[in-house]
N, C-alpha and C positions, 0 to 999 in steps of 0.2 A: 550426634551427626548434625551437621549445618546443614540448613536450608541454602540453595544457592540460588542468585538472582542470575539471570540471562539478560546480558544487555543486546538488543535486537541489533543486526546489522541492517539499518534502513539504506535503500537504493533507489535513487529516481530512475526513471526512464530516460533512455538515452535521446528520445525525443524532445525532452524537457529542457534542453539547453538554449531554446530560444528566447531572447530576453526581450523580444516584443511580446509574447505571450504572457509572463508574468505569473502564470499560476501554473503550481505544479503540485502532485502529490508525491510520497514516498511509500515504498511498500517493504514489509519486512516478514520473515516467517518466524513465527514464535511459537514453538513447541508444535503442536498440531492443529494451529491457526496461521491466517495471513493477517497483517494489520495494515492500516493504510492511516497517513497522517499528511496534514498540510506542511509542505516543506519550508514555508514561511516561518510556521510556528512551532519548531521541534520540540518545543517544551509543552505543547499544548496536548488536549486529548487526540485519542485514535479510534478508529472504529477497527474491530475484530471479526473476522468471518472463520467459518470452517474451511477447510480445506477445499471439500465438496462445493460450498457455497460460492467459492473465490473461482473454481474451474468453471460454474455456471456463469457467472458473472462474466469472466474473460471469453468464453465462447460465445455470450450474447454481444459483446462490443465486436468481436471479430467477425459475426455475421450481420453488422449493422442494425441489430435491432433496436438502439437507441437514436434519437435524432440529435448529433452532437456537432 
Protein backbone atom coordinates (compact mmCIF):
# COMPACT_ATOMS: atom_id res chain seq x y z
CA UNK A 1 0.00 0.00 0.00
CA UNK A 2 1.32 3.44 -0.90
CA UNK A 3 1.26 6.45 1.37
CA UNK A 4 -0.62 9.25 -0.31
CA UNK A 5 0.45 12.86 -0.15
CA UNK A 6 -2.36 15.35 0.23
CA UNK A 7 -1.93 18.70 -1.49
CA UNK A 8 -3.59 21.31 0.71
CA UNK A 9 -6.29 23.50 -0.82
CA UNK A 10 -5.04 26.92 0.27
CA UNK A 11 -7.53 29.78 0.35
CA UNK A 12 -7.28 33.50 0.94
CA UNK A 13 -9.70 35.61 2.87
CA UNK A 14 -12.07 37.46 0.57
CA UNK A 15 -10.98 40.59 2.46
CA UNK A 16 -7.39 40.15 1.31
CA UNK A 17 -7.93 41.37 -2.25
CA UNK A 18 -7.15 44.99 -1.34
CA UNK A 19 -3.91 45.79 -3.22
CA UNK A 20 -3.16 48.70 -0.88
CA UNK A 21 -2.64 46.30 2.04
CA UNK A 22 -0.08 44.08 0.33
CA UNK A 23 -0.02 41.53 3.15
CA UNK A 24 -2.07 38.39 3.14
CA UNK A 25 -2.17 34.92 4.59
CA UNK A 26 -3.72 31.75 3.24
CA UNK A 27 -5.35 28.98 5.27
CA UNK A 28 -5.73 25.26 4.51
CA UNK A 29 -7.26 22.28 6.25
CA UNK A 30 -4.70 19.48 6.48
CA UNK A 31 -6.03 16.31 8.07
CA UNK A 32 -7.08 17.27 11.59
CA UNK A 33 -5.21 20.58 11.62
CA UNK A 34 -5.28 24.03 10.08
CA UNK A 35 -2.26 25.60 8.42
CA UNK A 36 -1.42 29.23 7.69
CA UNK A 37 1.16 30.58 5.24
CA UNK A 38 2.26 33.87 3.68
CA UNK A 39 0.55 34.20 0.30
CA UNK A 40 3.57 36.04 -1.10
CA UNK A 41 5.78 33.02 -0.31
CA UNK A 42 3.67 29.93 -1.08
CA UNK A 43 6.72 27.65 -1.17
CA UNK A 44 7.90 28.83 2.22
CA UNK A 45 7.09 27.49 5.66
CA UNK A 46 3.66 27.36 7.24
CA UNK A 47 2.31 27.27 10.77
CA UNK A 48 0.04 24.41 11.80
CA UNK A 49 -2.61 24.43 14.54
CA UNK A 50 -5.02 21.86 15.89
CA UNK A 51 -8.67 22.51 15.06
CA UNK A 52 -9.33 23.45 18.72
CA UNK A 53 -6.42 25.95 18.72
CA UNK A 54 -7.63 27.43 15.43
CA UNK A 55 -11.17 27.86 16.75
CA UNK A 56 -9.90 29.61 19.89
CA UNK A 57 -7.73 31.89 17.76
CA UNK A 58 -10.61 32.79 15.43
CA UNK A 59 -12.94 33.41 18.39
CA UNK A 60 -10.33 35.75 19.91
CA UNK A 61 -10.07 37.69 16.63
CA UNK A 62 -13.84 38.01 16.36
CA UNK A 63 -13.99 39.22 19.98
CA UNK A 64 -11.39 41.94 19.28
CA UNK A 65 -8.97 40.41 21.79
CA UNK A 66 -6.07 41.60 19.63
CA UNK A 67 -5.07 45.14 18.76
CA UNK A 68 -4.91 44.88 14.97
